[in-house]
N, C-alpha and C positions, 0 to 999 in steps of 0.2 A: 651059353655065354650071352650076356645082354648086349645085343647088337646096337641098340639104340645108345646105350651108355658109351660104347666104343667109339661111335661116330660123333659124340659130343664131348669127348675128353679134350679135344681142341675145338675152337669155335671160329672158323674162318669166315663165316657167313652172317654173323650177328654181333651185336654189341655185347660187352661183358656187363651183366646186370648183378650178379651175385658178388657181394664184396670178397668173399672167400676165394673167388677166382680172378680177382683184379690184382694186377702186379704193378709195383712201383708207383711213380708219380707222386711221392710224398710231398715235395716242394710245391707242386701244382695244387694239390689238394689243399695245403695249408694256405696258400695265397687266395685261392677261390673262396675258402670258408671265411677268411677275414674279410674279403671283398663284399660278401653277402651282407656284412654287417655295416658297411659304410653307406650312409644315406646318399642317394642319387647316383651312385656308381653303376656302370654297365659292364659286367664281366664279359670278356670276349675270349673264347677258347679257339685258337687257330693253329694251323701247322699244315704240313703236307699230308697227303692221303696215306692211309694205312698205319697211322701212329696211335690210334686209339682215342681220338677226340670225342667221339660219341660215347664211348665207354666211360670216359672220364666225366662227361656231362651226366650220364646216368648215375654215377656215384655220387655227384654233387646234388642231384635231385634227391637221392636217399637221405643224404646228410641234411639238406635243408628241411626235409620232412621229420627229421629227428632220429633217424637211424644212426647208430653210434658204432656199428660193427667194423667199418673200415677205419674210422678214426681210432678205435681201440687198437686195432692191428698195427697201425702206423705210429703209435704212441702219441696221438694228437686228441686224446680224450677231452682235453681242456677246451677244444674248439666246438664241442657239441652244442647243439641248440636245445635249450630247455623247453619244457612243454609250452611255455607262453611265448617262446621265440619262433616257434616252427612256421614254416611257410606252407601256403597252399600253392601247389605247383601244377602248371599246365604245360605240356610238352607238345609242340608241333614240329613238323618236319617238312621243309620246303621241297617242292617238286618241280618238274619242268613246266608245270602250269602256273607256278608262282612267278608271274612276270614282273609285278611291280609292288609298290607299297600297299596299294589298295587290295591287291590279292592276298598279301600276307595278313593284312588287318582282318579280312574276311575269314581267313583260314583260322586265325586265333579266336575270333569271335565264335565261329562254329564250334571249336573246341571247348570254349567256356560254356556255351549255351547247351552243349551236348553232354557235359560231364555229369549232370544230375538234374535236379529240379531248379537250379538257379534261374533258368530262363523264365519260370513262372513269376519270378519277382518283378519282371518287366511287364506283366500283363494284368495288372490291377485294373478293375473297371474304372471308368472315369469318375473322378471326384470321390472315390470310395477309399476310406482307410480301412484295410482288412487285416485281421490277424491271420498269419499263414504259418504253416509249419513245413519245413523243407529238410530233406536229407541230402547232404552234398558229399560227393566222393571225388578225390583227386588221387587216382591210383596210377602208379607206374609198375606194372607186372606184379611182383611179389610183395612189395611194400606199400602200404596204404594209409592215408590220413582220412579219418572219418569224423563227422560231427553232425549233431542234430540239434536244432534249437528253434525257438519261436522268433519271429521277427515281425515288424510292422513296416509296410511299405507304402509310399505315396506316389510311386512312379506310374504314369499312365501309358498304356500301349501306344497311344498316338504320340505322346511326346517322345517315347523312345525311338519310334520308327522314323520320326522327323530328324533325328540326330545323324551327323555324318559318321563314317566308319570310325574315325579317330575318337570322336565323342562317345560312340557307343561302347568302344572297347574300355575306355577309361571309366565310363559309368558302370559297366559290368564288373570290373576289377574293384571298383570302390565298393559296389554292393556285396560282393563276396567278402571283401575284407571287413566291412562294417558288420555283416551278419555273423561271421564267425570269429571276429577279433583276432585274426591272423593276417599278415601281409601276403600279398600275392606275387609269386615268381613265375614269370612267363619265359620258358626256355625255347629258343628258336634254333633248331638244328638244320645244317645244310644251307646256311645263309648264302654260300657261294652260288646256289642254283637260281637265286633271284636274278632275272635278267636285268632289271633296272632298279637300283637301290636308292635312286634320287628321292630325297625326302625322309629316308628312314632314320638318318642320324638326327635330324632335326625333331622328328617325332619322339625319338627315344629320349632326347634331352628335355623336351617340354613335358613328357608324361611321367618320367621317373619320379618317384616320391618315396617317402618312408614306408608306404604301404603297397607300392607297385615297383617291381624291379624286373628288368629284363636281363636275359643271359643269352648270348650269341654264340653259335658254334659254326665253324666253317673252314673249308680247305683254302689255304693262302700261304704264300711265302712271307707276307707281312699283313699286318691288321688294316693297313690303308687299302689293301686290294679288295676288301670286303664291302666297304662303304664308300659310295660316290662322294659324299659330303662330310667325310670323317672329321674335317677340321672343326665343324661345329660342335662336335662331341668330345674334342680333345681332352678337356679337364675331366669329364665324367667316365670316359673310356678306361677300362682296367684290363688291357690285353694280357693274356697268359699264353705264351708259346709252348706248344707241345713238341718237344724235341725228340730226336731218335733215342731209343732206349739204350742203356748201358747193357754190356754182356751179363752182368749179374741180374739185372731185371729180366732179361730175356730168358735165362736159365730157370728164373723163378716161375715163368709160365710153364715150363716142362715139368718142373717139381709139382706145380698145382694139378697139371693134367694127370700125373702118376698118383697124386692123393686121391683125385676123383675116381680113377680106375680102381684103386684099393677099396674105396668105399662101396664099389659096385662089384667086388669080388673078381676083378679082372687083374691077374698077376703078371703084368708086363711093365718092364722098366726100360729106360734109356741108358746105355752104357755111358760112362764118363766121357769118352772120346766122342760119342754121337752128340752128346749134350753141348759139348764145347763147339763142335763143328757146326751144329745147327745154329747156335747163337752167333757164331762168326759170319756165316753165310747170309743170315738175315739183315746183317748190316744196320741194326738199330730198329728195324721195322717189325713190330709184333705180328703183323698180318702174315708175314713169311714163316714165322715160327708155327703158327696155326695151320697154314696150308701144307707145308713140308712135313710138320710133325704128324699131322693126321694121316697124310699119304703113307708115310713110313710105318706108323703104327698099325694101320689097317693091313698093309702088306705083310707085315711080321705075324700078325695074328692069323690071317688066312693061310699062312704057310705052317702054322702050328708051332711057332717059336714063342719065347716069352722075353725076349731082349732085343731092343733095337740097337743095331750096330751102325758103325760109320758107313759101311757099304749100303746099308738101307737108306741112308740120307742121299747117297749118290743116285739110288733108284728113284727116290722122290723128286730129284732135280730133273731126271728124265721125263717124269710124269707132268712137270709144269706145262708142257706143251698142250697136254689133253685135259687137265683138271678143269672142271666147270667153274671153279672159283676164280681162275685167272683167264677166263675166256676173253674178257675185254682186252687184256694185254696181249693175248695170243693174236687177236685180230689186229691190234695196233702194230705188232711186230711184223705180221705179213705185209700190212700196208706200206710200212717203211721199207722193207727189204725187197719185196717182190722178186723180180727176175735178175737181181744184181748181187753177185757175190762181193763185188768191190764196195758197194753201198753197205752191205752187211758187215764187212770188215771195218769200214769207217765207223759205223754206229757202235760196234762192239769195242773198238779201242777207245772211243770217247766215254763209253759207259764204265770202263775200267778205271778212269780217272776219279780219284777219290773226292776231290773238292768240287764244290758246286760250279765254280767258274772254270771251263775247259779251255786251255790255251791252245788255239790251232797251230801256233808256231811250233809246238812240241808234238801235237798229234799228226800233222801232215807228214813230217819225215817218217814216223813210225808206220803210217799207212802206206807210203811209197815203198818202203823196204818190204812190205807184204804184198806188193804188186798192184796197188791201187794207183792208176796212172793220173787221176785228177781228183784228189781228196777234196779240194775246194769246191768243185762241181757237186760232189756227193753231199757235202755239207750243206750247201745251198738247196739241194733237193730235200734233205732231211728237215730243213726249215720251211719247207713248202707245204701247203695244205694238200697238194696233190698226193704227197706221201705221208699224210697224216700229221706233219709238223711236230715230231716228237722233240725237235731242238728249236731254240730261238736265240736271237742275239739281244741281250738286254740293252735298252736305249742308253742307260747311264754308263755302260761299259764300252771299252775300245772295240773296234771291229774285229780284233784278234781273239775275242772270248765268245763262247756259246755256252748255253745251259740246256739241260733237259727240262721240259715243261713239268713233268711229273717225276720227282725224285724216286718214287716207288717203281715206276716203269724202268728207270735207270738201273735199278737193282735187279729187276726182272730180266733185263737184257743180259746182264752179267751171269745170271744163274742158269737160264734155259740153254739147251743145246742149240747149236747154230743150224740154219737150214742147209747150208752148203758144207761139204765135207771138210772137217778140220779147221774151219774158219775161226771157231771158238778156241781151239788149241793154239793156233798161230797168233791170234790176238793176245792171248794170256802170255805166251812166250815173249812176244814183243814187250809187253808191259813189264814183265819180270826182268828182262834185260835192261830196260830203262831204270828200274829201281837198283839194280846192281851198279849201274854206272854212275849213280848220283850219291 
């Protein structure tokens, strides 16, 4: 058996790059493809963690470069970019070291200069007009846009180095666009990791043009959370919210995994009940489909069976505590619960509330019935950095509402077993009793 193929039927640790393995998001793809054609617009892909924003961005990069596979699959072929409309794309990913606009600009400049021989165009000898030939590549994994042609440059090394970072980036983008007669698209992923975004919106507004476009991707509940001075970009910004997936879209991920397995001669399927249950438990987050699906699949194959059953999904839920893909959330859970079964009960009852805004007036009586003496105190602790602050009180809401900072962590809390005996079962029983009474 091809073990590598088995472990890659689901992809919990990476973005989905192949269009054949990308599920749903038809409306978002259509909106973003149209936005790419609007002069001056700045597409912004945002949403909670674990919803596939970076995967969507990868697909938009392919589409911008002329790939039509996903558009054909979604019956959106009319949105394809013709050969003379294709974009030259550069992708950068912000990290913990991307502290400011200057850091981001340098990151992009490094990406553009390092993509091919474009950097040579900024190094003509002083006062010399020279013929040069360059080969430029803008490649994103499997799909690649390539072009070669002659160009004449008059830019001197000294004048380029004298420019500030904003001017350097605009000059480089203009050079690439002029040389290859295609517009440039700069995709900036994980914008939420930039410590200080002051000045970014103003730069995007001033620099966007028919030949230079920016696409932003980041984790946020609203687009205003990503840009400190977003008001200055209000007319150009084209926010696209990535929402939780429908059950049909989630089941499609399982179907695609089964197709992938068949193509590698691995005859393992998911039973109808296991498919439905897995989609329901994932609560709209494709990441949980990938994590739980992979765990159940590997367990079944290792046991010599050829069908994933609902019981195997239960086993995958138990493994959430130990899986390396959820280590961040396991640590966060431990930090919140620590040595208090009462705090764990409070956290788990709140996690069962479906809506984003959680009413403490409803939660506190439920917690008290389960033996929590002071649920208000435990709520306060769960809002404290000492306990990792998984909860917070929105400033625009009344004092009686709290939220999870990370909606995916909220689902993780629901799914994983409790630390203390039967806390998970009693919390679920309390919530089901509430549903029956309403």
